[in-house]
N, C-alpha and C positions, 0 to 999 in steps of 0.2 A: 369509611375513608380507605383509599388504596393503601396497600401494605407492601413494603419491600421484603420479599421472601428470601429465606436462606436457600442454599442449593438443595438441602434435604427436602424442602417443601415443594419443589417444582415437580411437575409430571415428568417421569423419565422419558416418555415418548417425545417430549419437546427438547431433549438433549441429544448430543451426538453419542455414538457407540464406539468407544475407543478400544473395545475388545478386538477389533480388526488389527490393532497394533500389538497390544498385549492384553491377555485375559485378566491378569491381576497385577497389582503393584509388585508382588513378589516375583512374578515372571519377568517383569520389566527390570527389576533390580538385578536379577541373575544375569540378564543380558548385559546390563550396564557394567557389571563386575567382570564379565568375560571379555570385554572389548580390549583392555590393555594387553591381554595374552595374544589376541589377534594382531594387534599393532606390533608386538614383539616379533612376530613372524615376518612382518614387513621390514623391520629393522635389520634382518639378516641380509638385505640387499645393500646395506650401507657400504659405500666405498666400492661397489661393484657395477655401477651403472655404466661405466666406461668400458666394460668387458665386451659389450656387443648389444645389438638391437634386441636379441631374445631376452637378455637380462632386463632391459628397460621395459619391454612389453610385459614380462611376468610381474615386475614391480608395480607398474601402472594398473594392471588387471587386479592385483591383490589389493591395492589401495582403493580402487573404485568399489570393489566388493565390500570393503570395510566401511567406506563412506556411505553406502546404502544402509548398512546396519546402524551406523551412527545417526543417520537422518531419522530413522524410525525411533530410535531411543531418545534422541533429543526432542523430537516432535511430541512424543508422549508426555514428557515432563513439561514442556512449554504449554501444551493444550490443557493439561490438568491445572496448571497455574492460571491460565486464562479463564477457565470456567469458574474458578473460585479462589481468589488470592487471599481470602480470609482463613482458608483451611491451612493450618500449620504443617500438615503432612505434605501438601502440595509445595509449600515454600521449601521445606527441608529437602524434598526430592529434587526440586529444581536446583538447589544449591549443590547437592551430591552430583547431579549430572554435569553442572557447570565445572566443578573441580576436575572430574575425570576427563571430560571432553577437552578442557584446556591442556591437560597433560598429554592427551592423544595428539592434539594439534602440534604440540611441541615435539613429540617423538617422531612425528611424520614430516616435520619441516625439512628434514635432510633431503627429501626427494627432490623438491624444486631447487634447493640450493645446489645439489650435485648436478642436476640437468643444466643449470645455468653455467656451472663451472666446467662443463665438458669443452674440449677444444673446439674452436670455431669450425663450423661445418659438420660436426659430428651428428647432431640431431637430424640435419637435412639428409646426411648419408644413411642414417638408420631408417628414416622414412622411405627412402628409395629401396633399401634392401629388404624390408619386411612389411608386406601389405597389411599385416595384422595391426600395425601401429596407426593405420589411417584414421580410425575414430578419434585418436588423440592428436591428430595433426594440428588442428586449429588451436587447441589449448597449448601445445608445445610451441607453436610459432609465436603465440602471444606472450608466452613466458620468456622466450628469447628476446623479443622486442623490449621487454621490461627489464632486461638485464642491468642496464645502467642505474636502475632505481632499487636494486636489491642490495641488501646489506650483507655482511659476512654471515656464513652459516651459523656461527655461534650466536650472533646478534638476532638473526631470524628465529632461532630456537628460543631465545629468551623472550622475545616479543610474543611468540606463539604461546609460551607457557603463561604469559601474563594476560591471555585473552579474557579470562573471567574478570580480572581487575579492570582491564581497559574497557570492558563492556558495562561496568558497574553504573555509569551515569544513567543509562536507559533503565536498568532494573530499579535504581533508586527512584527515578521518576514514576515508574509504574507502581512501586510500593506506596509512595506518598499519595498517588492519585486514587488507587483502588482499595487500599487497605486502611489508610489512616484518615482520609478526609470524610467528614460527615457534615451535613448541611441542615440549616434551620428550615422549617416548613415555609412554603409559599402560600399566598392568599389568592383565591380565585375571585371571580366577579361577584360572587354571592357571599364573600367573606368567610368561606370555608377554608380550613387549613388543608394543605395538600403536601404530602411527603415529597422530599426532594433528594434526589441522588444524581450522580453524574449522568447515568443513562436516562433517568426520568427527564432530566432537563434537555439533553440533546435529542432524545427520541420522541418526546412528547411536548413538553412545555414550550420549547423554542419555536415550535410550529403551531402553537395553539391560536385559535381565533379569539380567545378571551384575552383582551389586551391587558387587563389588570393582572391576570395570572401570568401571562408571558413576561410582563415587566417586573412583577414581584419575584418570580422565580429567577429572573436574570439578576436582580439586585442581590438576592440571597446567595446565588451561585457565585457571583463576582466577589462578594464580600469574603467568602471562604477562600477563593483563589488568592485574594489580596493577602490573607493571613499566611499563605505559603510562598509568596512570590520570591522572597530572598533565598529560601532553600532551593526552590526549583531553578532559579537563575544560577545559583552556584553549581548545580548539577549540569546545567546546559553549558555554562562557561567551561567546565572541565571537559566536556565532550568536544567543544570547539578547540580548546587549547591542545587536546590530544591530537586532533587531526592536523593542526598547524605544525606542531612539533614533528609529527611523523613525516609530513610533507618536506620539512627542512632536512630531516635526517636522510630521507631518500633522494634528495637532490632535485626535487621538482621546482619549477619556477615559482609556483605558488600553490596553495592548498586546493584551489579549484581545479588546477590541472591534475592533481593526484586523484581527486574524487571523480573527475570525469573519465579518467583513464579506463577503469573497468567497464564503464558504460559504452566505451568506444564512440564517444561523442566529442565533437570539437567545441571550442568555446563559442564559435560563431553560431552553431546550432543551439547551444544552451542559451546564449544571449538573445537570439532571435525569438525564442519562445517567450522569454520574460519581457522583452522590450515591446515586441509587436502587439502582443495580446493586451498588455497593460495600456498602451497608448491608444489602440484602436477599439478595444472593447469598452473602455470606461464610458464613453458617451452613450452607448446602448444600455449599459447597466444603470446609468443615472436616469435614463428615461423610464426604465422598469421601476426604479425606486420611486420616482415621482408619481407614476401610475398607481403604485401600491398605496402611497400616502393619500392620494386623492380618493381612490375607491374605498379605502377603509376608514376615511374620515378622521385620520389621526391628527392630533394637535401639532405634533412634530414627529419626524421620522428618526427613531433611535436605531442604533446598531442591532438591538435585540428584536426590532420589528422586521428585519430584512427577510426572515423566513416565514412570516405570518401568511396564512393562506389568503389569496386574493378573492376567492369565492368560497368563504367558509361554509355556506349553506349547500354547496355542491362539492363535497369532499368524500367520495365514496369510501366507506370502510371496507376492508378486505381481510379475511382470515388468512392464516398461513396456508391452509390447504387450498383455498381458492387461488391464492397467489401462485402456488405450485402449478396448478392447472393452466393458469394464464401464461406463465413463463414457458411451460412445455409447448403450448400452442404457438407462442411468438417465435420460439427458436426452432420450430419444425423446418423452417426454410434452410437450416444448416445441415439437414440430412439425417439419415438413420444412425450413423456411427456417433455423431455428436448427440443426437437425441437419446441414445442408450445411456450415455454418461449422465445426462440431465435426469433421466428417469431413476437411475441408481442413486444419485445424490439425494433425491427426495424420498425414495422408498426404503433405502438402506441406512437411514439415519446418519448421513454425512453432515447434517446441519444441526447446530445447537442454537435454537431460537428462544430458549427460556430467558426470563429476566430475573436475575437474582443478585443478591448482595455479593460484592467481590468479583463479579464477572467483568471482563475487559469491556470497555466501551467501544462504540463504533462497530465496525464489521471487518472481518478479514477472511482470507482463504489460505489454508496451509496445505500444500500439496506434497505428498511424501512418495518419493520414487519407490517402486516395488509394492506399494499399497494403494492408497487413493487419497483424494482431497478431503479436507474437513473445513467446514464453513461456520464461522461464529457470527451471530447477529442477535439482537434483542428485538423481538417482534412487538410492534405497537399497534397492529390492526389498521395501518394506514397505507395508502397506495405508494407513498414514498418508500416504504419498506419493501414493496414489490420490486421497485427499481434497484434498490440496494441489493436485494437477493439475486436479481438477474445479473447484476454487476459481479458479485462474488462467484456465481455459477460460471460466468465468463472466464474467471481465473481457473476454476476447476476444469472446465472443458479444455482450455488451452494446455494446462500441464498434464492432464490425462492423455491428450493426443500426443504431446511432445514426448512423454514418457513411453508411449506405445511405439513410437517410430524412431526414437533417438536413444543412444546410450546415456547413462547418467551424466557423463562428462559434458554432453552436448544438449542437455535438456533445458537449462535455464537461459533465456535470452537477456539481452541488455535491459536495464531498467527503463531505457528510453522507449522500448516497445511494450513493456510489461502491462501498461494500463490500456492498451489498444483493444485486446480481446474482451476485457471487462466492460469498457464503455460501448463497444459495438453492441453488446447484448441490451444495453439500455436503449440504444437507437432502434433496435429491432422490436423491443417491447413497445416503444412509443408508436412505431409504424403499425404494429398489430392492433393497438387500441384505436388508432385513427381509422383503420380500414373497417373495423367491425361496428362503427357507429357514425351516423350522419347527423347526430345531434350537435348543433353549434356550441351548446354549452359544454358538451363533452370534449369537442375539439379544443375549445379554449382551455379546458382543464388539462388536457394532455400536453398542450403547448407549454403550460406552466410546469408540468413535470419535466419536460425536456429542458426548459430553462433552469430548473433545479439542478439537473445534471451538469449543465454548463456552468452554473454558479458554483457548484461543488468543485469542479475541476479547473475551470478557467478563472475563478475568483478566489475561493477559499484556499485551495492548494497552490495556485499560482502566486498569491500574495505571501504564502508561507515561503515559497521559493525566493521571492524578492527579499524577504527578511533574511533568509540564509545568505543571500548574496551580499547584503550590507553588513551582516554580522561577521562573515569571514573577511570582508575587506577591512573591517575595524580590527579584528583579531590579528590580521597579517601585519598591521602597523603597531601591534602590541598595545592596543587600547583596551581598557578593562571592559568585560562583559558583565554588567550588573542588571538587577531588576529594573532600576531606573532607566538605564540605557536601552534595554529591550523594549520596555513599554513606550519610550519615546520614539524609537525606531518604528514600532508597530503602529503607533498613532499617526506618525508622518505618512507611512505607506497607505493606511486606510484613508486619510484625508486627501492625499494626492489622487487616489483612485476614485473616491466617491464624491469629492467636491464639497462645497460649503453647506449643502442642504441636508446632509446626514450628520446627526449628533454623534461625535466620537467622544464618548465619555471614558472614565477611567476603566470601566469594565471592558470596553472594546479594546483598550490598549493592552489588556491582560490576556488577549486570545493567544499570545505566544505560548501560554501555559497549557493549552488545550489539546495539542496534537503531539503524538509520539514520533512523527515523521522527522523531526529535527535531529533525531538520534540515529537516522538511517542513511547517512551520507546525503548526497544531493538527490533525494527522492521526490520531494514535493512538486518540483516543476515538471517531472515526468508524467504526472497525471494529465497535464495540458498537452504534452507531446503525444501521448497515447490517444487522447480524445481528438486531437487534430487528425491523426491517421484514421481513426475509426469513423470520423465524420465523412472523410473523403471515400473510404471504402464502402460505407453504408449507402452513400449516394450512388456508387457504381452498382451495388446490388439492386437498388431500386430501378436503375436504368437498364442493366444488362441481364439481371437474373442469374441463372446457373453458372455462366462462365466466371462472374465476379465472386460467387460463392465458392467455386472451386479454387480460385486464386487465394481466397481468404483461408480456406482450410489447409491449403498447402503451406501458407505462412505459419499457421498454428502448429502443424506437424513438424516444421523445420526446427522448432524449439530454439536452442542457442547455437545451432550449427552455422549461422550466418550473422553478419553484423546487423545492427538495427536498420541501417539504410538499406541493406540487401533484403532484409525481411519485409520492409515496407514496400520496396520495389516489387518483390514477389507478389505482394497483395495489390499491386497496381498504384501505389502512392509514392511520389518522389519527394522526399523531405530534405533534399539537398539545398533547397532555396526557400524563400519566405512565402511562396504562392499558396501552398496548402494551409498555412497558418492564417493568411489573410482571407482565404475562402471560408475557413471555419468561422472566423469572427464575423464575416459578412452574413453567414447563415444565421448566426445568433441574432444579428441585427434584423434579419428578415422575420424571425420569430417574434421579436419585440414589435416590429411593424404590424404584423398580423394581430397580435394581442391588443395593440392600441386600437386597431380598427374594430375588433370584436367588442371592445369596451366603450367605443365612441357612441 
């Protein structure tokens, strides 16, 4: 029987090497303890930013240097906790870091407050007088535009000091999910007991061709979620209430305006993604679901059947090393500079692909300015994992290039663009697989992988975004956010999208418990925004070749120096209207059309 291993039992070569950040915990703690002293040096600028452009530049340079150190220190603690949240040392160190970093945030809050309080026109004059301030121009201009929503310096300092407390809903969610929840075994088609964990379910059993195992694991998984639903709902309700209260304190019309502001996205752009995709994609996804039910001979189509493989006898297994080779080949079109980043990610242990108890579920990429990216994934020897790995390498390539060509201040783009580079790599991997095989069955299989990508971003994450929209609307009217309300809302959303032929049981309604994205602002819908842009850009690369590749690389290197609309235009995609969204949905429809023909 499979065994859920501890962190100590996994092969170190399958884990990331955090020594590139800090060689030991002791070295990390020394750096952590030294940060307040560095912050104290920056506090010597307090009350002096109006003395001239040189003072402002010196203060901003010193703060940026400290932010780089903070980024490395915070990332180390976060990554250690992500690799094993059952280790009490990791939990303790994360708490230590959280306390000190909250204090640092509070002590540095005076910088933005003083800049905002400078007499009107002062910042603009400083920018004209001193060319050295140019790298900060964009952030300074955005800060001035947000002046109406800033509170008094004393209040901003208090809020910054409460950062660890205000972020607690997310940490409580992770603690309950990764450290406290244990599951009953599942039964496979031969009545064998199979161990169940969060990662086993989402990385293996949910995609199993064994219907009994898939449904048994889903039942056991959902039963445990049900045990925790009220606790998780209370945590999420606290997160929502926090955002609503902050939006009112800062004088926004509503919470959505506040959460969209840092993304530099209008409500029209936000609603276009949610409305158009839900309305126009639903018929295509219903056709795909009907095809799956028919081809798999299912008595009924349950929510837990949606990820079942359509052709289980043709599901090529792939090792991690084989996937690395495949991804290198697929991304070769992006040129040698990008390829060098991909090579280092695989050869220098940037990737943690072990599967152990207490490890964060899903996958993510953490990119640290001044160092390099780290990728977390749990490898399950299936090709879907290769697409996920390519996706996270897309984040790594993006931020490594942005960090190479931009100052820290201008590295991170809007969330609206953040998922474009990652989903682009999935498009390129699919194209590579299609080019190297003329086997009709392989073509059918690759189309299914592409549809998995669109399902993940245009369905799973998009419907998370729709839940957020409804939850915030409810909270704005001061209606309670409870487990019953969340499950009812999620059930309604799923039913509206999938129609009457999909069984929406109680387990399906609990999927609001499964994603951490609800604690990250309006993040979920941006997956669909990014995939919309990468769909259009990938088509340009197919049609134009190198000129389109060059435009894409320019957009990656620009980092956060431009608005998301400007970044996408740089890549050749105009997201100001609905046309790219409709074109991406139509492309998904064409994939379903071809799949139906191949199965007819």
